[in-house]
KEKE-3310 file (N, C-alpha, C; in steps of 0.2 Angstrom, whole numbers, plus 5000, padded with zeros to 4 digits):
npx = (5352:5364:5381:5390:5407:5415:5427:5435:5431:5436:5449:5450:5446:5456:5468:5466:5463:5475:5485:5493:5497:5506:5505:5492:5491:5499:5491:5479:5485:5489:5497:5505:5503:5491:5482:5482:5476:5463:5458:5458:5449:5437:5436:5433:5421:5413:5415:5422:5436:5443:5453:5465:5481:5491:5503:5500:5489:5473:5455:5443:5428:5418:5425:5426:5412:5410:5418:5412:5400:5405:5411:5399:5392:5401:5399:5386:5387:5395:5386:5379:5387:5392:5392:5406:5421:5435:5441:5435:5435:5436:5425:5428:5427:5426:5427:5426:5432:5433:5448:5447:5436:5440:5450:5443:5428:5425:5432:5425:5413:5416:5418:5407:5409:5422:5424:5420:5430:5421:5423:5435:5442:5444:5449:5448:5456:5451:5448:5433:5425:5427:5426:5414:5416:5423:5414:5404:5411:5412:5422:5421:5410:5403:5403:5409:5404:5404:5396:5380:5374:5365:5367:5363:5356:5360:5359:5357:5361:5359:5371:5375:5384:5401:5410:5421:5435:5445:5461:5476:5492:5495:5506:5508:5496:5497:5509:5505:5491:5489:5482:5470:5459:5461:5460:5472:5481:5479:5484:5498:5501:5507:5498:5490:5486:5477:5479:5480:5467:5460:5449:5444:5450:5452:5439:5434:5440:5435:5421:5422:5430:5428:5439:5449:5461:5479:5487:5500:5504:5507:5507:5500:5497:5491:5479:5481:5495:5493:5486:5496:5506:5501:5499:5513:5516:5519:5510:5493:5476:5462:5453:5444:5432:5429:5441:5450:5446:5452:5465:5461:5456:5467:5474:5483:5480:5472:5457:5457:5448:5438:5428:5420:5414:5414:5403:5402:5392:5389:5387:5381:5384:5379:5379:5364:5364:5358:5363:5367:5380:5382:5371:5374:5386:5381:5371:5379:5388:5379:5372:5383:5389:5378:5379:5391:5392:5387:5370:5357:5353:5363:5367:5365:5375:5378:5391:5391:5395:5391:5385:5395:5395:5390:5399:5392:5380:5377:5382:5396)
npy = (5386:5397:5393:5394:5398:5395:5391:5398:5411:5412:5412:5424:5434:5432:5436:5449:5454:5451:5456:5451:5437:5427:5428:5425:5412:5406:5408:5400:5388:5382:5381:5394:5394:5387:5396:5406:5399:5396:5409:5412:5403:5407:5420:5416:5409:5420:5428:5440:5452:5451:5454:5467:5465:5472:5480:5483:5469:5474:5475:5473:5482:5472:5462:5467:5467:5453:5449:5456:5449:5436:5439:5442:5430:5422:5428:5424:5410:5408:5411:5399:5390:5380:5385:5395:5387:5379:5373:5378:5388:5406:5417:5430:5448:5463:5481:5498:5513:5530:5538:5545:5541:5528:5530:5534:5531:5518:5507:5503:5500:5488:5478:5468:5459:5454:5449:5436:5432:5432:5433:5438:5453:5465:5480:5494:5510:5526:5542:5550:5555:5546:5532:5526:5522:5510:5502:5502:5496:5483:5479:5480:5475:5485:5502:5517:5533:5550:5552:5554:5548:5535:5517:5504:5489:5491:5497:5512:5521:5535:5540:5550:5566:5570:5581:5594:5604:5619:5618:5622:5623:5632:5641:5641:5647:5659:5664:5664:5668:5679:5691:5686:5674:5675:5679:5683:5678:5664:5662:5662:5654:5638:5624:5608:5593:5578:5571:5569:5567:5573:5586:5594:5604:5615:5617:5621:5633:5640:5641:5647:5659:5663:5661:5655:5654:5649:5639:5636:5620:5605:5587:5572:5556:5550:5547:5548:5553:5564:5573:5574:5580:5593:5597:5598:5610:5612:5615:5620:5613:5604:5595:5581:5584:5574:5568:5577:5582:5579:5585:5598:5601:5600:5610:5609:5611:5624:5632:5640:5647:5654:5646:5641:5628:5613:5602:5585:5575:5558:5542:5525:5513:5498:5482:5474:5461:5449:5442:5433:5438:5450:5457:5459:5467:5479:5483:5486:5495:5506:5509:5512:5523:5532:5534:5542:5552:5568:5571:5576:5593:5596:5604:5601:5603:5607:5602:5591:5592:5598:5614:5628:5630:5636:5630:5628:5622:5609:5593:5583)
npz = (5401:5407:5409:5424:5427:5441:5445:5436:5440:5453:5450:5443:5452:5462:5455:5452:5465:5472:5464:5455:5443:5448:5462:5463:5459:5469:5480:5477:5476:5464:5448:5439:5425:5425:5431:5421:5411:5416:5416:5403:5398:5405:5399:5386:5387:5392:5381:5380:5384:5400:5409:5409:5404:5412:5423:5439:5435:5428:5430:5416:5412:5411:5418:5431:5434:5435:5445:5456:5456:5460:5473:5480:5479:5487:5499:5502:5501:5513:5523:5523:5528:5542:5560:5563:5568:5576:5565:5554:5540:5541:5534:5521:5522:5514:5516:5513:5520:5526:5532:5543:5550:5552:5562:5573:5576:5570:5574:5586:5580:5574:5583:5587:5576:5578:5591:5598:5583:5568:5555:5542:5540:5527:5527:5519:5516:5510:5503:5509:5499:5489:5492:5488:5474:5475:5480:5470:5460:5464:5473:5487:5500:5507:5511:5519:5515:5509:5498:5491:5481:5473:5471:5460:5467:5479:5497:5505:5519:5530:5541:5550:5554:5552:5561:5557:5562:5561:5564:5574:5582:5598:5597:5583:5578:5584:5577:5563:5562:5569:5567:5564:5555:5540:5522:5517:5526:5525:5513:5515:5526:5531:5527:5530:5521:5518:5507:5488:5485:5494:5496:5506:5513:5504:5500:5512:5514:5504:5507:5520:5518:5505:5498:5484:5479:5478:5491:5502:5506:5516:5513:5520:5523:5534:5547:5561:5563:5556:5565:5575:5568:5567:5580:5583:5578:5565:5554:5550:5550:5544:5556:5563:5575:5585:5585:5590:5603:5615:5614:5612:5624:5632:5628:5618:5605:5596:5590:5575:5567:5574:5579:5568:5560:5549:5543:5538:5530:5532:5524:5524:5513:5506:5498:5494:5502:5512:5525:5541:5544:5536:5541:5554:5553:5546:5555:5567:5562:5559:5571:5580:5573:5574:5587:5589:5579:5573:5574:5564:5559:5549:5534:5518:5504:5486:5485:5492:5505:5522:5526:5531:5549:5565:5579:5590:5587:5589:5596:5592)
capx = (5354:5371:5385:5395:5413:5417:5435:5438:5429:5440:5456:5450:5446:5463:5473:5464:5464:5482:5489:5498:5496:5510:5502:5485:5493:5501:5485:5475:5489:5490:5503:5503:5500:5484:5478:5481:5471:5457:5455:5457:5443:5432:5435:5430:5414:5410:5415:5425:5442:5441:5458:5470:5487:5496:5507:5497:5483:5467:5449:5439:5421:5415:5428:5424:5405:5410:5421:5407:5395:5408:5411:5393:5391:5405:5396:5380:5389:5397:5380:5376:5391:5391:5395:5413:5424:5442:5443:5431:5438:5432:5423:5431:5423:5429:5424:5430:5430:5438:5453:5445:5431:5444:5454:5438:5422:5424:5434:5420:5408:5418:5418:5403:5412:5429:5425:5425:5430:5416:5425:5442:5440:5449:5447:5452:5455:5451:5444:5426:5422:5429:5425:5409:5418:5425:5407:5401:5415:5412:5428:5420:5403:5400:5408:5407:5405:5400:5392:5373:5372:5363:5370:5358:5358:5363:5355:5360:5358:5362:5374:5376:5389:5407:5412:5428:5437:5451:5465:5483:5495:5494:5512:5507:5491:5500:5513:5502:5485:5488:5477:5464:5459:5460:5462:5479:5484:5479:5489:5505:5502:5507:5492:5492:5480:5478:5482:5478:5460:5457:5448:5441:5453:5451:5432:5433:5443:5430:5415:5423:5433:5427:5446:5450:5468:5483:5489:5505:5502:5510:5503:5502:5491:5490:5475:5484:5501:5491:5485:5503:5510:5498:5501:5520:5517:5522:5505:5486:5472:5455:5453:5438:5431:5430:5449:5453:5443:5457:5470:5459:5455:5474:5478:5488:5477:5467:5453:5460:5443:5433:5422:5417:5415:5411:5400:5402:5387:5392:5382:5383:5381:5380:5376:5358:5365:5355:5365:5368:5386:5381:5366:5377:5390:5377:5368:5384:5390:5374:5371:5389:5389:5373:5381:5396:5392:5382:5363:5352:5356:5368:5364:5368:5376:5380:5397:5391:5397:5386:5387:5399:5390:5393:5401:5388:5374:5376:5389:5397)
capy = (5390:5399:5390:5399:5395:5397:5391:5404:5417:5412:5414:5431:5438:5432:5440:5457:5456:5450:5461:5447:5430:5423:5428:5422:5405:5404:5408:5395:5382:5379:5384:5401:5393:5385:5402:5409:5395:5397:5415:5412:5399:5411:5425:5413:5408:5427:5432:5447:5452:5452:5457:5471:5462:5477:5479:5476:5468:5478:5472:5477:5483:5466:5458:5469:5464:5446:5449:5458:5444:5431:5440:5442:5423:5419:5430:5420:5403:5408:5410:5392:5385:5379:5390:5395:5383:5379:5370:5382:5394:5412:5421:5437:5453:5469:5487:5504:5518:5535:5537:5549:5536:5522:5532:5536:5526:5512:5501:5501:5496:5481:5474:5462:5454:5452:5447:5432:5433:5428:5434:5441:5460:5469:5487:5498:5517:5530:5548:5549:5556:5541:5525:5523:5519:5503:5498:5501:5491:5477:5477:5479:5474:5491:5508:5524:5538:5556:5553:5552:5544:5528:5512:5499:5483:5492:5501:5518:5524:5541:5538:5557:5570:5571:5588:5596:5611:5621:5619:5623:5623:5639:5645:5642:5651:5666:5666:5665:5670:5684:5696:5683:5669:5679:5676:5685:5673:5657:5662:5662:5649:5631:5620:5601:5590:5571:5568:5572:5566:5577:5593:5597:5611:5620:5618:5625:5640:5644:5642:5652:5665:5664:5660:5650:5654:5644:5640:5631:5614:5598:5581:5567:5551:5546:5551:5549:5557:5571:5577:5575:5585:5600:5598:5600:5617:5612:5617:5620:5609:5602:5589:5579:5586:5568:5566:5583:5585:5579:5590:5605:5602:5601:5616:5607:5613:5629:5633:5646:5650:5657:5641:5639:5621:5611:5595:5581:5569:5551:5537:5518:5510:5491:5478:5471:5454:5449:5436:5435:5442:5456:5461:5461:5472:5485:5485:5488:5502:5511:5510:5515:5530:5537:5536:5546:5557:5573:5569:5582:5600:5596:5607:5598:5608:5604:5599:5585:5594:5602:5621:5630:5631:5637:5624:5626:5620:5602:5590:5576)
capz = (5407:5407:5414:5428:5428:5447:5446:5433:5443:5458:5447:5441:5458:5465:5451:5453:5472:5474:5460:5450:5441:5452:5469:5463:5459:5476:5484:5475:5476:5457:5444:5435:5418:5426:5432:5415:5407:5419:5414:5396:5397:5407:5394:5380:5389:5392:5374:5380:5388:5407:5412:5405:5406:5414:5430:5441:5431:5430:5427:5412:5416:5412:5423:5437:5436:5437:5452:5461:5457:5463:5480:5483:5480:5492:5505:5503:5503:5520:5527:5523:5532:5550:5564:5563:5574:5576:5559:5549:5537:5541:5527:5521:5520:5512:5517:5512:5525:5526:5537:5550:5553:5555:5567:5578:5578:5566:5578:5590:5576:5571:5589:5586:5571:5580:5597:5594:5576:5564:5548:5541:5537:5523:5528:5514:5517:5505:5505:5509:5492:5484:5494:5484:5468:5477:5481:5463:5456:5467:5477:5494:5501:5509:5512:5522:5510:5509:5492:5492:5474:5474:5466:5459:5470:5486:5501:5508:5526:5533:5548:5554:5551:5556:5562:5557:5565:5558:5571:5574:5589:5600:5594:5576:5577:5585:5572:5557:5562:5575:5565:5562:5550:5534:5515:5516:5531:5522:5507:5517:5532:5528:5529:5529:5519:5519:5500:5482:5484:5499:5494:5511:5515:5499:5501:5518:5513:5499:5511:5525:5516:5498:5495:5479:5477:5480:5498:5503:5510:5516:5512:5525:5522:5540:5551:5568:5562:5554:5571:5578:5564:5568:5587:5583:5576:5558:5550:5552:5545:5546:5560:5566:5582:5589:5586:5593:5609:5621:5612:5613:5631:5635:5626:5613:5599:5596:5584:5572:5563:5578:5580:5562:5558:5543:5544:5532:5531:5530:5522:5524:5507:5506:5494:5497:5503:5519:5529:5548:5545:5534:5545:5560:5551:5545:5561:5571:5560:5559:5578:5582:5570:5577:5594:5589:5574:5574:5571:5562:5558:5544:5529:5513:5498:5480:5486:5496:5512:5525:5526:5537:5554:5571:5582:5596:5584:5591:5598:5588)
cpx = (5362:5375:5390:5401:5416:5424:5438:5437:5434:5447:5456:5450:5453:5468:5472:5466:5471:5487:5494:5495:5500:5507:5496:5486:5495:5495:5480:5478:5489:5495:5500:5500:5492:5479:5477:5476:5464:5454:5454:5450:5437:5431:5432:5423:5410:5410:5418:5431:5439:5446:5463:5477:5492:5499:5505:5491:5477:5461:5446:5432:5418:5418:5426:5417:5405:5413:5416:5402:5399:5409:5404:5391:5394:5402:5390:5382:5392:5391:5377:5381:5389:5394:5402:5416:5431:5445:5439:5435:5434:5431:5427:5426:5427:5425:5428:5427:5435:5442:5451:5440:5435:5448:5449:5433:5421:5427:5429:5415:5409:5418:5414:5405:5418:5430:5419:5425:5425:5418:5432:5440:5446:5446:5451:5451:5455:5447:5437:5422:5423:5428:5419:5411:5420:5419:5404:5405:5416:5418:5427:5412:5400:5405:5404:5409:5401:5395:5385:5370:5370:5366:5365:5361:5360:5358:5360:5357:5362:5365:5375:5382:5395:5409:5419:5430:5444:5456:5473:5486:5495:5500:5511:5502:5493:5505:5510:5495:5483:5483:5471:5464:5457:5462:5470:5483:5485:5483:5496:5506:5502:5502:5495:5485:5482:5480:5479:5471:5456:5456:5444:5444:5451:5443:5430:5435:5438:5424:5416:5425:5431:5434:5447:5457:5472:5485:5494:5503:5507:5505:5505:5496:5490:5485:5478:5490:5499:5490:5492:5507:5507:5500:5509:5521:5519:5517:5498:5482:5466:5455:5446:5437:5432:5437:5452:5451:5448:5462:5468:5458:5462:5477:5483:5486:5472:5463:5455:5454:5437:5427:5418:5419:5412:5409:5399:5397:5390:5386:5385:5380:5383:5376:5370:5359:5363:5358:5366:5374:5385:5376:5370:5382:5386:5374:5373:5386:5385:5373:5377:5390:5384:5375:5386:5396:5386:5375:5359:5356:5361:5364:5368:5369:5378:5387:5397:5393:5391:5389:5391:5394:5394:5394:5396:5381:5372:5383:5389:5398)
cpy = (5391:5396:5395:5395:5398:5397:5397:5411:5418:5415:5422:5436:5438:5436:5447:5458:5456:5454:5457:5440:5426:5423:5424:5414:5402:5403:5402:5388:5378:5383:5390:5399:5391:5391:5406:5406:5396:5404:5416:5408:5403:5417:5422:5412:5415:5430:5439:5447:5454:5455:5461:5468:5468:5475:5484:5475:5472:5475:5476:5478:5477:5461:5460:5467:5457:5445:5451:5453:5438:5432:5440:5434:5420:5422:5425:5413:5403:5408:5403:5387:5385:5385:5390:5391:5383:5377:5373:5388:5400:5415:5428:5442:5460:5475:5493:5510:5524:5535:5540:5544:5530:5524:5534:5531:5520:5506:5498:5497:5489:5476:5468:5457:5451:5449:5442:5433:5429:5429:5437:5447:5462:5476:5491:5506:5521:5537:5547:5550:5551:5534:5522:5520:5512:5499:5497:5496:5484:5474:5477:5478:5480:5496:5514:5529:5545:5557:5550:5548:5537:5523:5506:5492:5484:5496:5506:5520:5530:5539:5545:5561:5570:5578:5589:5603:5612:5623:5620:5623:5631:5643:5646:5647:5659:5669:5668:5668:5675:5689:5693:5678:5673:5676:5677:5680:5666:5656:5661:5656:5642:5627:5612:5597:5582:5567:5571:5572:5571:5584:5597:5604:5616:5622:5623:5632:5644:5645:5647:5659:5667:5664:5654:5650:5648:5645:5635:5626:5608:5593:5575:5562:5547:5550:5553:5554:5564:5576:5579:5580:5592:5602:5600:5607:5618:5615:5618:5616:5607:5595:5587:5581:5580:5566:5571:5585:5585:5584:5597:5606:5603:5607:5615:5610:5619:5630:5640:5650:5652:5652:5639:5632:5619:5603:5591:5575:5563:5546:5530:5515:5503:5487:5475:5463:5453:5442:5438:5439:5449:5460:5463:5467:5479:5487:5489:5495:5507:5513:5514:5522:5535:5538:5542:5552:5562:5571:5575:5588:5601:5599:5605:5603:5604:5601:5593:5586:5598:5609:5622:5632:5633:5631:5623:5624:5613:5599:5583:5571)
cpz = (5406:5412:5417:5429:5435:5448:5442:5436:5449:5456:5446:5447:5462:5461:5452:5460:5475:5470:5455:5449:5446:5459:5469:5463:5465:5480:5483:5474:5469:5454:5441:5429:5419:5427:5425:5411:5409:5417:5407:5394:5399:5402:5388:5381:5389:5385:5375:5385:5395:5411:5407:5408:5407:5421:5435:5436:5433:5426:5422:5416:5416:5417:5430:5439:5438:5444:5457:5462:5461:5471:5483:5484:5486:5499:5507:5504:5510:5525:5528:5527:5539:5553:5564:5570:5572:5569:5553:5547:5538:5535:5527:5519:5520:5513:5515:5517:5524:5532:5544:5553:5556:5561:5573:5580:5575:5570:5583:5586:5574:5577:5588:5581:5573:5586:5599:5587:5572:5556:5548:5537:5533:5523:5524:5515:5511:5507:5505:5503:5487:5485:5490:5478:5469:5477:5474:5459:5459:5471:5484:5494:5503:5510:5516:5517:5512:5503:5493:5486:5476:5469:5466:5463:5477:5490:5504:5514:5528:5540:5552:5550:5555:5555:5562:5559:5562:5564:5569:5581:5591:5597:5586:5574:5579:5580:5565:5557:5568:5573:5562:5556:5543:5527:5514:5521:5528:5516:5508:5522:5529:5531:5528:5527:5519:5512:5494:5481:5489:5497:5500:5513:5510:5499:5507:5517:5508:5503:5516:5523:5509:5494:5490:5477:5479:5488:5499:5508:5510:5515:5517:5525:5528:5545:5558:5567:5560:5560:5575:5575:5566:5575:5587:5581:5569:5553:5553:5548:5548:5550:5563:5573:5587:5590:5590:5600:5615:5620:5613:5620:5635:5633:5620:5606:5600:5589:5581:5568:5567:5578:5574:5560:5551:5545:5538:5534:5528:5529:5523:5518:5507:5501:5497:5498:5510:5521:5536:5548:5542:5538:5551:5559:5551:5551:5566:5569:5560:5567:5581:5579:5573:5584:5594:5585:5576:5570:5570:5562:5553:5538:5522:5507:5492:5480:5489:5503:5515:5525:5532:5542:5560:5575:5588:5593:5586:5593:5594:5593)
residu = (UNK:UNK:UNK:UNK:UNK:UNK:UNK:UNK:UNK:UNK:UNK:UNK:UNK:UNK:UNK:UNK:UNK:UNK:UNK:UNK:UNK:UNK:UNK:UNK:UNK:UNK:UNK:UNK:UNK:UNK:UNK:UNK:UNK:UNK:UNK:UNK:UNK:UNK:UNK:UNK:UNK:UNK:UNK:UNK:UNK:UNK:UNK:UNK:UNK:UNK:UNK:UNK:UNK:UNK:UNK:UNK:UNK:UNK:UNK:UNK:UNK:UNK:UNK:UNK:UNK:UNK:UNK:UNK:UNK:UNK:UNK:UNK:UNK:UNK:UNK:UNK:UNK:UNK:UNK:UNK:UNK:UNK:UNK:UNK:UNK:UNK:UNK:UNK:UNK:UNK:UNK:UNK:UNK:UNK:UNK:UNK:UNK:UNK:UNK:UNK:UNK:UNK:UNK:UNK:UNK:UNK:UNK:UNK:UNK:UNK:UNK:UNK:UNK:UNK:UNK:UNK:UNK:UNK:UNK:UNK:UNK:UNK:UNK:UNK:UNK:UNK:UNK:UNK:UNK:UNK:UNK:UNK:UNK:UNK:UNK:UNK:UNK:UNK:UNK:UNK:UNK:UNK:UNK:UNK:UNK:UNK:UNK:UNK:UNK:UNK:UNK:UNK:UNK:UNK:UNK:UNK:UNK:UNK:UNK:UNK:UNK:UNK:UNK:UNK:UNK:UNK:UNK:UNK:UNK:UNK:UNK:UNK:UNK:UNK:UNK:UNK:UNK:UNK:UNK:UNK:UNK:UNK:UNK:UNK:UNK:UNK:UNK:UNK:UNK:UNK:UNK:UNK:UNK:UNK:UNK:UNK:UNK:UNK:UNK:UNK:UNK:UNK:UNK:UNK:UNK:UNK:UNK:UNK:UNK:UNK:UNK:UNK:UNK:UNK:UNK:UNK:UNK:UNK:UNK:UNK:UNK:UNK:UNK:UNK:UNK:UNK:UNK:UNK:UNK:UNK:UNK:UNK:UNK:UNK:UNK:UNK:UNK:UNK:UNK:UNK:UNK:UNK:UNK:UNK:UNK:UNK:UNK:UNK:UNK:UNK:UNK:UNK:UNK:UNK:UNK:UNK:UNK:UNK:UNK:UNK:UNK:UNK:UNK:UNK:UNK:UNK:UNK:UNK:UNK:UNK:UNK:UNK:UNK:UNK:UNK:UNK:UNK:UNK:UNK:UNK:UNK:UNK:UNK:UNK:UNK:UNK:UNK:UNK:UNK:UNK:UNK:UNK:UNK:UNK:UNK:UNK:UNK:UNK:UNK:UNK:UNK:UNK:UNK:UNK:UNK:UNK:UNK:UNK:UNK:UNK:UNK:UNK:UNK:UNK:UNK:UNK)
# end
């Protein structure tokens, strides 16, 4: 039977998770040479390199597989512990979600795990098209993603669709879109996107107008400040209907695209690890998402997005 070096796995996970040998040594309360020795021993047992000694250190493919295994084992071990009490160390659970979900419905979904706390959450934000890579690499237990691709050893559940509207302040809309939401207007009007991974705006322009050219845009990687930036009249952009309803009702934002929305179907992918903690998390996420997200009517495309649809086809 193959021997599993869990001390080495703990060192490997700490180095990658914390980003340095020094911080890993501090977290495990051992010396830095001891961390290095444990990883060298693990690499000798595995017969392959597990860490690329860069700044920060990066796992090889073999190293990432071992980290995924170690984190899954830790989840199963946590289920064997007694009910958390004052002296019990809470288990850690990492998930990856898109920023728009984190700013809207995810906090409600996490309530059953946090009141009272039954775990320590590591919530990692990424674009919905890219969160699945964190699950595949074993860095998180589960993720909210727009990707329907299946990963071996995981389950995938459709949560519903998040509806996005193309919005601006009334003054901005009057200045830049007085003659309508046209290809000429979007080639000149400053937009705002969430980051280099955020391709929704350009996909929307292609769907809505057939426009694939350049467009001026700011970049702001904060979901809440994103909306404030648009309300201030600095740019226009794609905003979740869930997040914009109040501002639309108060007249702070207007729809510049005549009610044309884009629906992004979201999936919950999770490692198939059945413990009370993981079941509580998955059940709460699925139930809350289906309460707030658009159910049915989303038309999937090869882009992984729903087709552009009339805003009155359903309520998110």
